[in-house]
BALOBA-1460 file (C-alpha; in Angstrom, 3 decimals):
// residues 255
<rec num="1" residu="m" x="96.596" y="91.190" z="126.374"/>
<rec num="2" residu="q" x="93.226" y="92.894" z="126.816"/>
<rec num="3" residu="s" x="93.443" y="94.425" z="123.323"/>
<rec num="4" residu="k" x="94.167" y="90.999" z="121.807"/>
<rec num="5" residu="l" x="91.124" y="89.478" z="123.538"/>
<rec num="6" residu="i" x="88.914" y="92.318" z="122.264"/>
<rec num="7" residu="l" x="90.198" y="91.721" z="118.706"/>
<rec num="8" residu="i" x="89.470" y="87.973" z="118.904"/>
<rec num="9" residu="v" x="85.932" y="88.550" z="120.238"/>
<rec num="10" residu="c" x="85.213" y="91.052" z="117.450"/>
<rec num="11" residu="l" x="86.397" y="88.646" z="114.756"/>
<rec num="12" residu="l" x="84.328" y="85.778" z="116.140"/>
<rec num="13" residu="s" x="81.221" y="87.963" z="116.277"/>
<rec num="14" residu="i" x="81.715" y="89.181" z="112.710"/>
<rec num="15" residu="f" x="81.983" y="85.739" z="111.126"/>
<rec num="16" residu="h" x="79.739" y="83.741" z="113.454"/>
<rec num="17" residu="p" x="76.776" y="82.198" z="111.542"/>
<rec num="18" residu="s" x="74.209" y="83.893" z="113.784"/>
<rec num="19" residu="y" x="75.683" y="87.260" z="112.773"/>
<rec num="20" residu="s" x="75.250" y="86.430" z="109.087"/>
<rec num="21" residu="s" x="71.903" y="84.677" z="109.178"/>
<rec num="22" residu="g" x="70.027" y="87.159" z="106.989"/>
<rec num="23" residu="d" x="69.583" y="87.124" z="103.230"/>
<rec num="24" residu="k" x="71.329" y="90.423" z="102.457"/>
<rec num="25" residu="f" x="75.033" y="89.879" z="103.174"/>
<rec num="26" residu="e" x="78.226" y="89.179" z="101.272"/>
<rec num="27" residu="i" x="81.840" y="88.367" z="102.130"/>
<rec num="28" residu="k" x="84.782" y="89.695" z="100.109"/>
<rec num="29" residu="g" x="88.481" y="89.033" z="99.923"/>
<rec num="30" residu="v" x="90.481" y="92.283" z="99.991"/>
<rec num="31" residu="l" x="93.818" y="93.129" z="98.369"/>
<rec num="32" residu="s" x="94.809" y="96.793" z="98.508"/>
<rec num="33" residu="p" x="98.059" y="98.397" z="97.359"/>
<rec num="34" residu="t" x="98.655" y="101.634" z="99.297"/>
<rec num="35" residu="f" x="100.866" y="104.712" z="99.377"/>
<rec num="36" residu="e" x="101.774" y="105.296" z="103.024"/>
<rec num="37" residu="t" x="103.428" y="108.311" z="104.637"/>
<rec num="38" residu="m" x="103.702" y="110.230" z="107.915"/>
<rec num="39" residu="r" x="102.052" y="113.562" z="108.739"/>
<rec num="40" residu="p" x="104.294" y="115.322" z="111.317"/>
<rec num="41" residu="g" x="101.905" y="118.026" z="112.509"/>
<rec num="42" residu="n" x="104.722" y="120.598" z="112.279"/>
<rec num="43" residu="r" x="105.433" y="122.586" z="109.105"/>
<rec num="44" residu="l" x="109.206" y="122.496" z="109.739"/>
<rec num="45" residu="y" x="109.199" y="118.797" z="108.918"/>
<rec num="46" residu="k" x="106.533" y="118.601" z="106.219"/>
<rec num="47" residu="d" x="109.130" y="117.580" z="103.589"/>
<rec num="48" residu="d" x="110.919" y="114.998" z="105.751"/>
<rec num="49" residu="w" x="108.467" y="112.139" z="105.198"/>
<rec num="50" residu="g" x="107.962" y="110.572" z="101.775"/>
<rec num="51" residu="y" x="105.629" y="107.867" z="100.477"/>
<rec num="52" residu="k" x="106.342" y="104.161" z="100.368"/>
<rec num="53" residu="l" x="104.376" y="101.560" z="98.421"/>
<rec num="54" residu="s" x="102.730" y="99.050" z="100.748"/>
<rec num="55" residu="y" x="99.712" y="96.718" z="100.904"/>
<rec num="56" residu="n" x="96.634" y="95.533" z="102.845"/>
<rec num="57" residu="f" x="94.809" y="92.226" z="102.677"/>
<rec num="58" residu="g" x="91.985" y="90.517" z="104.565"/>
<rec num="59" residu="l" x="88.232" y="89.859" z="104.572"/>
<rec num="60" residu="e" x="85.188" y="92.136" z="104.490"/>
<rec num="61" residu="y" x="81.636" y="91.448" z="105.659"/>
<rec num="62" residu="k" x="78.893" y="93.650" z="104.152"/>
<rec num="63" residu="y" x="75.263" y="93.805" z="105.256"/>
<rec num="64" residu="y" x="72.605" y="95.641" z="103.232"/>
<rec num="65" residu="l" x="70.357" y="97.850" z="105.363"/>
<rec num="66" residu="k" x="68.476" y="99.018" z="102.247"/>
<rec num="67" residu="p" x="69.017" y="98.465" z="98.502"/>
<rec num="68" residu="d" x="71.138" y="101.635" z="98.392"/>
<rec num="69" residu="i" x="72.748" y="101.589" z="101.874"/>
<rec num="70" residu="s" x="75.072" y="98.993" z="103.379"/>
<rec num="71" residu="f" x="77.254" y="98.535" z="106.451"/>
<rec num="72" residu="s" x="80.657" y="96.843" z="106.150"/>
<rec num="73" residu="t" x="83.280" y="95.607" z="108.582"/>
<rec num="74" residu="g" x="85.897" y="92.856" z="108.668"/>
<rec num="75" residu="v" x="89.564" y="92.339" z="109.467"/>
<rec num="76" residu="l" x="92.627" y="93.582" z="107.565"/>
<rec num="77" residu="y" x="96.374" y="93.232" z="107.841"/>
<rec num="78" residu="q" x="97.997" y="96.585" z="107.045"/>
<rec num="79" residu="d" x="101.650" y="97.527" z="106.619"/>
<rec num="80" residu="k" x="101.978" y="101.254" z="107.318"/>
<rec num="81" residu="g" x="105.011" y="103.518" z="107.446"/>
<rec num="82" residu="y" x="107.028" y="105.895" z="105.298"/>
<rec num="83" residu="r" x="110.193" y="106.239" z="103.220"/>
<rec num="84" residu="s" x="112.595" y="109.201" z="103.468"/>
<rec num="85" residu="v" x="115.847" y="110.215" z="101.837"/>
<rec num="86" residu="y" x="117.842" y="112.754" z="103.867"/>
<rec num="87" residu="s" x="120.485" y="114.939" z="102.224"/>
<rec num="88" residu="e" x="122.985" y="117.360" z="103.793"/>
<rec num="89" residu="n" x="121.119" y="120.431" z="102.573"/>
<rec num="90" residu="k" x="117.873" y="119.571" z="104.392"/>
<rec num="91" residu="n" x="117.767" y="121.690" z="107.511"/>
<rec num="92" residu="p" x="116.478" y="120.949" z="110.035"/>
<rec num="93" residu="s" x="116.546" y="117.173" z="109.561"/>
<rec num="94" residu="l" x="114.886" y="115.004" z="112.162"/>
<rec num="95" residu="l" x="117.053" y="111.917" z="111.696"/>
<rec num="96" residu="y" x="120.283" y="111.390" z="109.708"/>
<rec num="97" residu="n" x="121.844" y="113.345" z="106.853"/>
<rec num="98" residu="n" x="122.815" y="111.498" z="103.651"/>
<rec num="99" residu="s" x="120.793" y="108.420" z="104.498"/>
<rec num="100" residu="i" x="117.745" y="106.462" z="103.433"/>
<rec num="101" residu="f" x="115.230" y="105.616" z="106.141"/>
<rec num="102" residu="i" x="112.243" y="103.243" z="105.947"/>
<rec num="103" residu="t" x="109.710" y="102.215" z="108.604"/>
<rec num="104" residu="s" x="107.185" y="99.385" z="108.667"/>
<rec num="105" residu="f" x="104.318" y="99.313" z="111.188"/>
<rec num="106" residu="e" x="102.215" y="96.146" z="110.931"/>
<rec num="107" residu="y" x="98.624" y="96.377" z="112.212"/>
<rec num="108" residu="f" x="95.560" y="94.178" z="112.479"/>
<rec num="109" residu="m" x="92.647" y="96.492" z="111.614"/>
<rec num="110" residu="i" x="88.858" y="96.359" z="111.970"/>
<rec num="111" residu="p" x="87.224" y="98.921" z="109.638"/>
<rec num="112" residu="t" x="83.562" y="99.938" z="110.048"/>
<rec num="113" residu="n" x="82.128" y="101.782" z="107.051"/>
<rec num="114" residu="l" x="78.801" y="103.075" z="105.814"/>
<rec num="115" residu="n" x="78.380" y="102.669" z="102.048"/>
<rec num="116" residu="i" x="75.908" y="104.596" z="99.885"/>
<rec num="117" residu="h" x="75.157" y="102.857" z="96.566"/>
<rec num="118" residu="f" x="74.180" y="104.547" z="93.279"/>
<rec num="119" residu="e" x="73.013" y="102.346" z="90.407"/>
<rec num="120" residu="t" x="74.862" y="103.101" z="87.169"/>
<rec num="121" residu="s" x="73.550" y="100.112" z="85.190"/>
<rec num="122" residu="t" x="71.725" y="96.844" z="85.826"/>
<rec num="123" residu="r" x="74.986" y="95.173" z="86.860"/>
<rec num="124" residu="s" x="77.165" y="97.980" z="88.269"/>
<rec num="125" residu="r" x="77.116" y="100.454" z="91.152"/>
<rec num="126" residu="f" x="79.004" y="103.541" z="92.308"/>
<rec num="127" residu="l" x="79.647" y="103.662" z="96.082"/>
<rec num="128" residu="l" x="80.529" y="106.451" z="98.497"/>
<rec num="129" residu="v" x="82.399" y="105.069" z="101.528"/>
<rec num="130" residu="m" x="82.879" y="106.702" z="104.939"/>
<rec num="131" residu="g" x="83.743" y="105.350" z="108.367"/>
<rec num="132" residu="l" x="86.351" y="104.547" z="111.006"/>
<rec num="133" residu="t" x="89.157" y="102.022" z="111.375"/>
<rec num="134" residu="n" x="90.439" y="100.717" z="114.705"/>
<rec num="135" residu="g" x="93.494" y="98.506" z="114.981"/>
<rec num="136" residu="y" x="96.226" y="96.943" z="117.088"/>
<rec num="137" residu="l" x="99.966" y="97.217" z="116.420"/>
<rec num="138" residu="w" x="101.574" y="93.804" z="115.952"/>
<rec num="139" residu="k" x="105.173" y="94.783" z="115.224"/>
<rec num="140" residu="a" x="107.141" y="97.765" z="113.960"/>
<rec num="141" residu="k" x="110.640" y="98.191" z="112.555"/>
<rec num="142" residu="a" x="112.769" y="101.075" z="111.334"/>
<rec num="143" residu="s" x="115.758" y="100.612" z="109.010"/>
<rec num="144" residu="y" x="118.353" y="103.098" z="107.799"/>
<rec num="145" residu="k" x="121.659" y="103.252" z="105.974"/>
<rec num="146" residu="r" x="124.091" y="106.120" z="105.489"/>
<rec num="147" residu="v" x="125.099" y="106.647" z="101.868"/>
<rec num="148" residu="s" x="127.511" y="108.672" z="99.765"/>
<rec num="149" residu="d" x="126.474" y="111.672" z="97.649"/>
<rec num="150" residu="d" x="126.536" y="109.534" z="94.479"/>
<rec num="151" residu="e" x="124.393" y="106.837" z="96.092"/>
<rec num="152" residu="l" x="121.988" y="109.458" z="97.403"/>
<rec num="153" residu="n" x="121.446" y="110.907" z="93.916"/>
<rec num="154" residu="l" x="120.988" y="107.417" z="92.497"/>
<rec num="155" residu="i" x="118.317" y="106.638" z="95.103"/>
<rec num="156" residu="k" x="116.469" y="109.896" z="94.401"/>
<rec num="157" residu="d" x="116.566" y="109.473" z="90.613"/>
<rec num="158" residu="g" x="115.552" y="105.804" z="90.585"/>
<rec num="159" residu="n" x="113.310" y="105.802" z="93.667"/>
<rec num="160" residu="s" x="115.063" y="102.550" z="94.618"/>
<rec num="161" residu="n" x="115.770" y="101.173" z="98.072"/>
<rec num="162" residu="l" x="119.006" y="99.909" z="99.574"/>
<rec num="163" residu="d" x="119.368" y="96.724" z="101.559"/>
<rec num="164" residu="l" x="118.606" y="98.007" z="105.069"/>
<rec num="165" residu="e" x="118.426" y="94.774" z="107.028"/>
<rec num="166" residu="d" x="121.815" y="95.325" z="108.715"/>
<rec num="167" residu="n" x="120.697" y="98.591" z="110.325"/>
<rec num="168" residu="s" x="117.274" y="97.990" z="111.830"/>
<rec num="169" residu="y" x="115.718" y="98.388" z="115.244"/>
<rec num="170" residu="d" x="112.434" y="97.724" z="116.993"/>
<rec num="171" residu="m" x="109.941" y="100.631" z="117.048"/>
<rec num="172" residu="v" x="107.297" y="98.956" z="119.230"/>
<rec num="173" residu="p" x="108.606" y="100.335" z="122.580"/>
<rec num="174" residu="y" x="108.246" y="103.879" z="121.208"/>
<rec num="175" residu="s" x="104.833" y="103.409" z="119.593"/>
<rec num="176" residu="y" x="101.208" y="103.367" z="120.686"/>
<rec num="177" residu="k" x="99.608" y="99.962" z="120.234"/>
<rec num="178" residu="r" x="96.182" y="101.363" z="119.306"/>
<rec num="179" residu="f" x="95.310" y="102.840" z="115.901"/>
<rec num="180" residu="t" x="92.201" y="104.939" z="115.211"/>
<rec num="181" residu="g" x="91.598" y="106.502" z="111.815"/>
<rec num="182" residu="v" x="88.915" y="107.924" z="109.541"/>
<rec num="183" residu="n" x="88.156" y="106.607" z="106.010"/>
<rec num="184" residu="l" x="86.642" y="108.457" z="103.064"/>
<rec num="185" residu="g" x="86.490" y="107.395" z="99.419"/>
<rec num="186" residu="f" x="84.611" y="105.861" z="96.517"/>
<rec num="187" residu="k" x="84.323" y="102.504" z="94.763"/>
<rec num="188" residu="f" x="82.827" y="100.925" z="91.660"/>
<rec num="189" residu="s" x="81.188" y="97.513" z="91.947"/>
<rec num="190" residu="k" x="80.138" y="95.158" z="89.174"/>
<rec num="191" residu="y" x="78.373" y="91.770" z="89.160"/>
<rec num="192" residu="i" x="80.483" y="89.244" z="87.246"/>
<rec num="193" residu="k" x="78.072" y="86.384" z="88.085"/>
<rec num="194" residu="s" x="74.664" y="86.285" z="89.719"/>
<rec num="195" residu="k" x="76.227" y="85.862" z="93.172"/>
<rec num="196" residu="m" x="79.741" y="87.194" z="92.602"/>
<rec num="197" residu="i" x="80.831" y="90.820" z="92.585"/>
<rec num="198" residu="i" x="84.069" y="92.752" z="92.089"/>
<rec num="199" residu="e" x="84.817" y="96.171" z="93.609"/>
<rec num="200" residu="f" x="87.639" y="98.622" z="92.983"/>
<rec num="201" residu="g" x="88.199" y="102.200" z="94.062"/>
<rec num="202" residu="a" x="90.259" y="104.660" z="96.112"/>
<rec num="203" residu="i" x="90.111" y="105.367" z="99.852"/>
<rec num="204" residu="y" x="91.873" y="108.073" z="101.847"/>
<rec num="205" residu="s" x="92.730" y="107.041" z="105.434"/>
<rec num="206" residu="r" x="93.918" y="109.524" z="108.085"/>
<rec num="207" residu="q" x="95.041" y="108.521" z="111.569"/>
<rec num="208" residu="l" x="93.423" y="110.425" z="114.459"/>
<rec num="209" residu="n" x="95.662" y="109.378" z="117.361"/>
<rec num="210" residu="r" x="99.468" y="109.670" z="117.417"/>
<rec num="211" residu="v" x="101.904" y="106.966" z="116.288"/>
<rec num="212" residu="s" x="104.815" y="107.589" z="118.661"/>
<rec num="213" residu="r" x="105.140" y="107.761" z="122.436"/>
<rec num="214" residu="v" x="108.152" y="110.085" z="122.292"/>
<rec num="215" residu="t" x="109.192" y="112.934" z="120.000"/>
<rec num="216" residu="e" x="112.937" y="113.052" z="119.432"/>
<rec num="217" residu="a" x="112.882" y="116.555" z="117.979"/>
<rec num="218" residu="a" x="111.122" y="118.009" z="121.017"/>
<rec num="219" residu="d" x="113.484" y="116.251" z="123.420"/>
<rec num="220" residu="v" x="116.591" y="117.550" z="121.663"/>
<rec num="221" residu="l" x="115.581" y="120.935" z="120.281"/>
<rec num="222" residu="g" x="112.715" y="122.085" z="122.494"/>
<rec num="223" residu="n" x="108.963" y="122.542" z="122.077"/>
<rec num="224" residu="y" x="109.417" y="124.714" z="118.966"/>
<rec num="225" residu="y" x="110.249" y="121.492" z="117.102"/>
<rec num="226" residu="y" x="107.487" y="119.399" z="118.670"/>
<rec num="227" residu="i" x="105.843" y="116.898" z="116.306"/>
<rec num="228" residu="k" x="102.633" y="114.855" z="116.419"/>
<rec num="229" residu="p" x="103.305" y="112.021" z="113.950"/>
<rec num="230" residu="k" x="100.225" y="110.414" z="112.359"/>
<rec num="231" residu="f" x="99.890" y="108.119" z="109.348"/>
<rec num="232" residu="d" x="98.266" y="109.093" z="106.052"/>
<rec num="233" residu="a" x="97.415" y="106.576" z="103.342"/>
<rec num="234" residu="f" x="95.956" y="106.500" z="99.838"/>
<rec num="235" residu="i" x="94.459" y="103.047" z="99.342"/>
<rec num="236" residu="f" x="93.637" y="101.472" z="95.977"/>
<rec num="237" residu="d" x="91.066" y="98.795" z="96.756"/>
<rec num="238" residu="i" x="90.450" y="95.550" z="94.883"/>
<rec num="239" residu="r" x="87.723" y="93.343" z="96.398"/>
<rec num="240" residu="l" x="86.169" y="90.127" z="95.112"/>
<rec num="241" residu="g" x="82.987" y="89.078" z="96.894"/>
<rec num="242" residu="y" x="80.422" y="86.315" z="96.966"/>
<rec num="243" residu="f" x="76.823" y="86.397" z="98.214"/>
<rec num="244" residu="f" x="76.389" y="83.353" z="100.441"/>
<rec num="245" residu="n" x="72.628" y="83.886" z="100.297"/>
<rec num="246" residu="k" x="70.279" y="85.882" z="98.093"/>
<rec num="247" residu="q" x="71.513" y="89.460" z="97.786"/>
<rec num="248" residu="i" x="69.107" y="92.312" z="98.324"/>
<rec num="249" residu="k" x="68.680" y="92.732" z="94.564"/>
<rec num="250" residu="n" x="69.346" y="89.496" z="92.716"/>
<rec num="251" residu="s" x="71.099" y="90.185" z="89.420"/>
<rec num="252" residu="g" x="70.894" y="86.619" z="88.165"/>
<rec num="253" residu="k" x="68.240" y="87.539" z="85.628"/>
<rec num="254" residu="d" x="70.751" y="89.794" z="83.893"/>
<rec num="255" residu="f" x="73.069" y="86.903" z="83.034"/>
């Protein structure tokens, strides 16, 4: 309950008019396809977790400290997790042999980034992005299905998923509610009107705290198989923004 109240207070402070009363801010809508996976922290299991295609969406607030430096924050919905296909010849396997396994961890995130801008033309910029993301777990689900050898090869070759809804369970009781991660990447921004801008780029996000409360491998096999699961993500950002007041360098004269 306390975490939810903190999230609500942060959102109200971000978008309250008094917070955005200057003449150097913009607000963007965010849509980000991502490749999500798990980092086990144990080399024995480095091949057990594969990538799944996922997505983020939300709003970003950006304030310009100087013409070439800005601070950004906001709120994002993120669907994290991983996709794995387990075959009989994978040893040791953490979960189930001859099965496909998919997880989905849904978070509300508040990123805080410092952006360094480099002018590439009168209407475009190159940005270096670095910062932290803090979030709260809303819900989490794991789904799996045992398959035959033929089905397993078909899944591997086509990278397709099976219908897993009949074999799912809640992961929230085994997961930490808090998420803390570090962000590092780059973007390109371009004015498409005097007060409208589009950004696109790539961000790498690495979780700092652990995902799970328990480690099945350690419980069953001993400390030699201990894991520290953390999420990794490669994010492909698409952001469309509008300056609700005069931006720090008005590009209207270029149109």
